[in-house]
C-alpha positions as CSV (number, residue, x, y, z in Angstrom):
1,X,0.2,-0.1,0.1
2,X,1.5,3.4,-0.7
3,X,2.5,5.8,2.0
4,X,-0.1,8.4,0.9
5,X,-3.0,6.1,1.1
6,X,-2.2,5.2,4.4
7,X,-1.7,8.7,5.4
8,X,-5.2,9.3,4.2
9,X,-6.7,6.4,5.4
10,X,-5.5,7.1,9.2
11,X,-5.7,10.9,9.1
12,X,-1.7,11.0,9.6
13,X,-0.1,14.6,9.4
14,X,2.5,14.5,7.1
15,X,5.7,16.2,8.9
16,X,8.0,15.8,5.8
17,X,7.3,13.8,2.9
18,X,10.8,12.5,1.9
19,X,10.3,13.7,-1.5
20,X,7.9,10.7,-2.2
21,X,4.6,10.2,-0.4
22,X,3.8,7.7,-3.0
23,X,6.2,5.2,-2.2
24,X,5.2,1.7,-1.4
25,X,5.2,0.5,2.1
26,X,5.7,-3.6,2.5
27,X,5.4,-4.0,6.0
28,X,5.4,-2.7,9.6
29,X,7.4,-2.3,12.7
30,X,7.0,-0.8,16.2
31,X,9.5,-0.3,18.7
32,X,11.1,2.6,20.5
33,X,14.6,0.8,21.0
34,X,16.9,1.7,18.0
35,X,18.7,-1.3,18.2
36,X,15.7,-3.5,17.7
37,X,14.3,-1.4,14.9
38,X,18.5,-2.2,13.5
39,X,18.0,-5.9,14.2
40,X,14.8,-6.2,13.0
41,X,12.9,-3.5,11.0
42,X,13.0,-4.4,7.3
43,X,13.6,-2.0,4.1
44,X,10.3,-0.5,3.2
45,X,8.8,-0.9,6.5
46,X,6.7,1.8,8.5
47,X,8.5,2.3,11.4
48,X,5.8,3.3,14.5
49,X,7.7,5.0,17.3
50,X,7.3,7.8,19.9
51,X,11.1,8.3,19.7
52,X,11.6,11.9,18.2
53,X,15.4,12.5,18.3
54,X,17.8,12.4,15.4
55,X,18.7,8.9,15.7
56,X,15.2,7.8,14.5
57,X,16.1,9.3,11.0
58,X,19.4,7.7,10.8
59,X,18.3,4.6,11.8
60,X,15.4,4.6,9.2
61,X,17.8,5.6,6.6
62,X,20.3,2.8,7.4
63,X,17.4,0.3,7.0
64,X,16.0,1.9,3.9
65,X,12.7,2.0,6.0
66,X,9.7,3.4,4.0
67,X,8.7,6.0,6.8
68,X,8.3,6.9,10.6
69,X,5.0,7.5,12.2
70,X,5.3,9.2,15.5
71,X,2.8,8.6,17.9
72,X,0.7,10.5,20.4
73,X,1.0,14.2,18.7
74,X,4.9,14.1,19.2
75,X,7.0,16.5,17.1
76,X,10.4,15.7,15.8
77,X,12.9,17.8,17.3
78,X,14.3,20.6,14.8
79,X,17.6,18.8,14.0
80,X,15.5,15.6,13.5
81,X,13.5,17.2,10.6
82,X,16.3,18.5,9.3
83,X,18.3,15.1,9.3
84,X,14.6,13.7,7.7
85,X,14.8,16.5,5.0
86,X,18.7,15.6,4.1
87,X,18.2,11.9,4.3
88,X,14.4,11.9,1.9
89,X,13.0,9.8,4.9
90,X,9.2,10.8,5.3
91,X,8.2,11.8,8.8
92,X,4.2,11.2,9.5
93,X,2.5,12.2,13.0
94,X,-0.5,10.6,14.6
95,X,-2.5,11.6,17.8
96,X,-3.1,7.8,18.4
97,X,-1.0,5.9,21.0
98,X,1.4,3.1,19.2
99,X,-1.0,0.2,20.0
100,X,-4.2,1.8,18.5
101,X,-2.2,3.2,15.3
102,X,-0.9,-0.2,14.9
103,X,-4.3,-2.1,15.0
104,X,-5.7,0.2,12.5
105,X,-2.7,0.0,10.2
106,X,-3.4,-4.2,10.5
107,X,-7.0,-3.3,9.4
108,X,-5.4,-1.7,6.5
109,X,-3.3,-4.8,5.4
110,X,-0.2,-3.6,6.7
111,X,1.6,-6.8,8.6
112,X,4.5,-6.8,10.8
113,X,7.8,-8.1,9.3
């Protein structure tokens, strides 16, 4: 499913579109631990987290993730947003808690990797 469709269906806020809001999302991963994302997230995944620091984008770029969704209305730090722009990583936001957002992603057909 493409990222723009996911954003529309789940009423996600597009903080930064990464230059390609129509990129294909092939799975999902949820964690707030960088080491867990490094070890288990797959290229093309939508990463659900409440972490807002710059390392989120560094990990997303290293793993070639499809996008990052920040939960609970959290906003990226200024340096995180700049890093997302530099790396072309889409950042989206949701007012939902991770559990609820993941359930809705599952209903859309996005499965964990």
